[in-house]
Structures are given as C-alpha cells and as structure tokens.
C-alpha positions in Angstrom: -37.6 -29.3 4.3 -35.9 -26.3 4.8 -33.2 -27.9 6.5 -32.6 -30.3 4.0 -32.3 -28.1 1.1 -29.7 -25.8 3.1 -27.5 -29.4 3.5 -28.0 -30.0 -0.2 -26.8 -26.6 -1.3 -24.0 -26.6 1.1 -22.6 -29.9 -0.3 -22.8 -28.3 -3.9 -20.3 -25.9 -2.5 -17.7 -28.5 -1.5 -18.3 -31.5 -3.7 -19.2 -32.0 -7.4 -19.5 -35.0 -9.8 -17.4 -35.3 -12.9 -18.3 -38.4 -15.1 -19.4 -40.1 -11.9 -16.8 -39.5 -9.6 -17.3 -37.6 -6.5 -14.5 -35.0 -5.9 -14.0 -32.8 -2.7 -13.3 -29.3 -3.3 -13.0 -27.3 -0.5 -11.6 -24.1 -1.6 -10.5 -23.2 2.1 -7.4 -21.0 1.0 -5.9 -18.2 3.2 -6.9 -15.7 0.0 -3.6 -13.6 0.3 -2.6 -13.8 -3.4 1.0 -13.7 -4.5 1.8 -12.2 -8.0 4.6 -13.3 -10.5 5.5 -12.3 -14.0 4.6 -15.1 -16.5 5.5 -12.6 -19.5 5.5 -9.0 -19.8 1.9 -8.9 -21.5 0.4 -10.6 -18.6 -0.5 -10.5 -15.0 -0.3 -13.8 -13.2 -1.8 -14.1 -9.4 -2.1 -17.1 -7.6 -3.0 -18.6 -4.0 -1.6 -21.9 -2.9 -2.2 -24.4 0.2 -0.9 -27.5 1.3 -2.5 -30.7 2.9 -4.1 -31.1 0.2 -1.8 -29.6 -2.0 -3.9 -27.2 -4.5 -3.7 -23.8 -6.3 -5.8 -21.4 -7.6 -4.4 -19.0 -10.1 -5.8 -16.3 -12.4 -4.0 -15.0 -15.7 -5.1 -12.0 -17.6 -3.6 -9.5 -20.1 -1.8 -6.4 -19.0 -3.3 -3.2 -20.9 -4.1 0.2 -19.9 -7.6 -0.7 -18.4 -6.0 -3.5 -16.3 -3.1 -1.4 -15.2 -5.6 0.8 -13.5 -6.6 -2.2 -11.4 -3.2 -2.1 -9.5 -2.6 1.8 -9.7 -6.0 3.6 -10.0 -6.4 7.2 -10.0 -9.4 7.2 -7.8 -10.1 5.1 -4.5 -12.7 2.3 -4.4 -11.9 1.9 -8.0 -14.2 -1.3 -9.4 -13.2 -3.2 -12.8 -14.6 -6.5 -14.2 -13.5 -8.5 -17.0 -14.2 -11.9 -18.6 -12.8 -15.4 -18.3 -12.8 -16.8 -21.7 -10.2 -19.7 -21.2 -8.0 -18.3 -23.7 -6.1 -15.0 -22.7 -8.1 -14.7 -19.3 -7.8 -18.0 -17.4 -8.9 -19.1 -14.1 -7.4 -22.6 -12.7 -7.8 -25.2 -10.0 -5.3 -27.4 -9.7 -4.3 -30.4 -7.3 -0.7 -31.4 -6.7 1.3 -34.5 -5.4 3.8 -32.2 -4.0 4.2 -28.3 -2.9 2.5 -26.1 -5.3 4.9 -23.7 -4.5 7.6 -25.8 -6.3 6.1 -25.3 -9.7 4.8 -21.6 -9.7 6.6 -18.6 -10.8 9.8 -21.2 -10.7 12.1 -20.7 -13.4 13.5 -24.0 -12.6 10.5 -26.3 -11.6 10.9 -29.2 -9.2 10.7 -32.2 -11.2 9.2 -34.2 -8.3 6.3 -32.3 -7.9 3.6 -32.8 -10.6 0.2 -31.6 -11.6 -2.6 -34.0 -10.7 -5.8 -32.4 -12.2 -6.1 -29.1 -13.8 -9.5 -27.7 -14.1 -10.1 -24.5 -16.2 -12.7 -22.4 -16.1 -14.8 -22.1 -19.3 -17.0 -18.9 -18.0 -17.2 -16.5 -15.5 -16.5 -12.7 -14.6 -13.7 -11.0 -12.4 -14.6 -8.5 -10.5 -11.8 -6.3 -8.7 -12.1 -3.6 -6.0 -9.0 -1.8 -5.6 -8.7 0.9 -2.6 -5.4 2.5 -1.3 -4.2 4.5 1.9 -1.7 7.2 1.6 0.9 8.1 4.3 4.1 10.2 4.3 5.4 7.8 7.2 6.4 10.4 9.6 5.1 8.9 12.5 2.0 10.9 12.9 -1.3 9.3 12.0 -2.7 10.8 8.9 -6.1 12.0 10.9 -3.9 13.7 13.4 -2.5 15.8 10.6 -5.6 17.0 9.5 -7.7 19.9 11.3 -10.9 18.5 10.1 -12.6 21.5 9.6 -14.9 19.9 7.3 -16.0 17.4 9.9 -16.1 14.7 7.7 -12.8 12.6 9.6 -11.4 12.4 6.1 -8.0 14.0 5.8 -8.0 13.8 1.7 -11.2 16.2 1.9 -10.4 19.9 2.6 -6.9 18.8 4.1 -4.6 21.0 6.4 -1.4 22.4 4.7 0.6 23.8 7.3 3.5 25.3 5.1 1.2 26.1 2.2 3.2 24.4 -0.5 0.5 22.2 -2.2 0.9 19.2 -0.3 -1.6 18.2 2.5 0.2 17.8 5.8 -0.8 13.7 5.8 1.2 13.6 2.7 4.0 15.8 3.6 7.3 14.6 4.9 8.3 18.2 5.9 5.1 19.8 7.3 7.1 23.2 7.5 9.5 22.9 4.4 12.6 23.4 6.6 14.3 20.8 4.9 14.2 19.0 7.9 11.9 16.0 7.9 8.7 15.8 10.4 9.8 12.7 11.8 13.4 13.8 12.5 12.0 16.9 14.6 10.8 15.1 17.6 7.1 15.4 17.6 7.1 12.7 20.1 3.7 11.6 19.0 2.2 8.5 21.1 -1.2 7.5 21.1 -1.9 8.3 24.7 -0.1 11.5 24.6 -0.9 12.9 21.1 1.1 15.7 19.9 1.4 17.3 23.5 5.1 16.5 24.1 6.3 17.6 20.8 9.7 19.7 20.9 9.4 23.6 20.9 12.8 24.6 20.8 12.3 28.3 21.1 9.1 27.9 23.1 6.9 30.2 21.0 3.9 27.8 21.1 5.0 26.4 17.5 6.2 22.8 17.7 9.4 22.5 15.8 7.9 20.2 13.0 5.4 23.0 12.1 8.2 26.0 12.6 10.4 27.0 9.8 12.5 28.9 12.3 13.1 26.0 15.2 15.6 28.1 17.5 13.8 31.9 16.8 17.1 33.5 15.7 15.4 34.9 13.0 17.2 32.8 10.5 15.0 30.2 8.7 15.9 27.1 9.4 16.8 25.9 5.9 18.9 29.0 5.7 21.2 27.6 8.3 22.4 24.5 5.8 26.3 25.9 5.6 27.3 22.9 3.4 24.2 23.2 1.3 23.4 19.6 1.1 19.7 20.1 1.8 19.9 18.9 5.5 20.2 21.3 8.2 20.8 18.5 10.6 24.4 18.2 9.4 25.5 21.6 10.1 27.1 22.5 13.5 28.8 25.6 14.4 31.6 24.5 16.4 32.7 28.3 17.5 29.5 28.3 19.5 28.6 27.6 23.2 26.6 24.5 22.2 28.4 22.9 19.4 26.6 19.8 19.9 23.3 20.5 18.4 22.8 21.8 14.8 22.8 25.5 13.9 19.1 25.6 13.2 18.6 24.7 17.0 21.2 27.2 18.3 20.0 30.9 18.7 23.5 31.6 18.8 24.4 30.7 15.4 22.8 33.3 13.2 24.8 33.1 9.9 22.5 32.8 6.8 23.4 30.8 3.8 22.2 30.6 0.3 18.9 29.6 0.2 18.6 25.9 -0.9 16.1 24.1 -3.0 13.2 22.5 -1.3 13.4 19.0 -0.9 11.7 16.7 -2.9 8.2 15.1 -1.2 7.7 11.4 -1.5 4.9 9.5 0.2 3.7 5.7 0.3 0.8 4.6 -1.2 -0.2 0.9 -0.1 -2.9 -0.6 -2.3 -5.1 -3.5 -1.9 -7.0 -5.3 -4.6 -9.8 -7.8 -3.7 -10.3 -10.1 -6.5 -13.9 -12.2 -6.8 -14.7 -14.7 -9.4 -18.5 -14.7 -10.4 -20.8 -17.2 -12.2 -17.7 -19.6 -12.7 -17.4 -23.0 -13.6 -14.8 -25.2 -13.1 -15.9 -28.5 -14.1 -15.9 -29.7 -11.1 -17.8 -27.3 -9.4 -19.9 -24.2 -10.6 -20.3 -21.5 -7.8 -22.0 -17.8 -8.0 -19.2 -16.3 -6.3 -15.6 -17.3 -5.2 -13.6 -14.8 -3.0 -10.1 -15.4 -4.8 -8.4 -13.3 -2.4 -6.6 -10.0 -1.9 -3.3 -8.9 -3.1 -1.5 -5.9 -1.4 1.8 -3.8 -2.0 3.1 -0.4 -1.6 4.5 2.1 -4.1 6.1 5.2 -3.6 4.8 8.5 -5.3 6.8 11.9 -5.5 4.6 14.9 -5.4 5.9 18.5 -6.7 6.2 21.3 -4.1 4.8 24.8 -4.9 7.4 27.4 -3.9 
C-alpha cells in the first residue's frame, strides 16, 4: 500500500487534470534564472527550456522592501511576499517555438506564440539571499585572515594589516602603498600558499604587505614622482637599474609629495534563491517549487581611514 501511495503522489507532481484533460507538467528547468526590465517599477525573473518549449516567470513590485532581496545589508537574508495574481504574478507557459524569442524582447518573434498560459491564483514567494565578498587580488579570502578567533570566517575579527579600516580580504592594497596587492607578486598558489611571495628588501615582510618595498627609508607611495597615484609608473633613469620602478630601487631615494591613498573597491557576488510555496497553477498544485537561482555581482567602494 505504501508503494501505491508514493506512486500516486509522484503522479500529482507531473500531471494534473483540467476540465477532464490530462496535461504533462514536468517542471524540469535548469533553475538558472534570468532577469529583465519590463518597467522601472517591477522585477521580472524567468527560466526557459526547449523540447518542450516552456517558461516559468515571476513578476513582483520593486520597492524598498524587495530591493533588499537583491542587495541585502546582511548575509543569509530571508524575505517572503504573496502571489496575488495582480501585481505579484507567477506563470507557467507553453509555446510553439523558442520562449526566448518572446521574453524580454522589444521585437518579439511573430512566429513564436504562447499555447497555454497558466497564472497562479495564490502562493507565497520565499527568497534566501547570500553573498560572497572578495577584493579580487588573487589571494583567497580565508588566506588573508589570521583567523585569531578560530571560526574560519574572514568577516569576523578580520585581519587588517595596514590598519586602514578595511580587512585584508576586502582590501585591494593590503599595505596602503598605492600598488595593488595583485601587482606586488604575492605568487600565491594553492600548492605553495604565499611561501614564494616577492620580498624585495629581504626584511621578511613580503612586498604586498610592505609599505617600503625596497627598504630605502622612503615609503613606496612617496616614490610616485609624477603623482598619478601609481608608483609602478615611475622609474629613475639615472640609477643603475632603470628598468625597475623607483619604489623597488634602493638607490632611488628621492621623496615626493604624499599622494592621496587610492580608493578601494571590492566585488560582492550575490546569490538569490527563489522558492514558490503553496502555489496553484490550475494544471498543478504544489507545496513548493524550487523556482531557481539568480546570481550577479556588484562593485562596492569603501572609505579608507587615514
């Protein structure tokens, strides 16, 4: 009896009756969501597939509450809102051609047509938003944290080598010398870690953490002769090693005006998972539909303490 009940329950997930007709509904989408702007006041997310040609779509208002779904102030942010069939809509559609020819297209393909359009009359949308921050300097975030609190989380009690108020894992320039960490030959690899990081003056501090890379007593950022905020562009042609920048040449000891520390920008990759709960699509009723995941990245600028 248990096997029969399980089989009947499974059938309810993939077929349903509508006016006596049996309609196959598999909902086997890849669950990678796309987004497009139908209007400034709404979000429109969708997923499509071919063979058969189908789409799932979700439209809901854009306001201060729903904007937090895509750019939350805290990680693992959860939100819910109802599907009401008016300003919040969830649809399952079938087509006689490629759905991409109609969705988000200012000039829809006149050949492709919607065969069936099933709109949910009720339901609840649940979203879970997570994000990962990284300064894109080539060193993994967990490696840039001394992990003094033992929680293996660089965002809590983070290491800030240069004391500028920006944790190393979010800091493009870990020593505030106006040379980006990724350009200071940290030579990180998964196999060797940071053991092969360049240390020009041999003082035991790798260049990417050393604010005086050549040990000549002049801070790297003060060896910026042309004042463009990038010491890598300045070379002393009168020295014995004109091929290297001044800040790596211990014989070049001229000091220039203190430039402003460059702005810091890091990347936040945001992932939003959408679940549709207790939805009724006329052809099918389900307790939960894994609608899919939307992922995108933004750049965040942070203030530097001087």
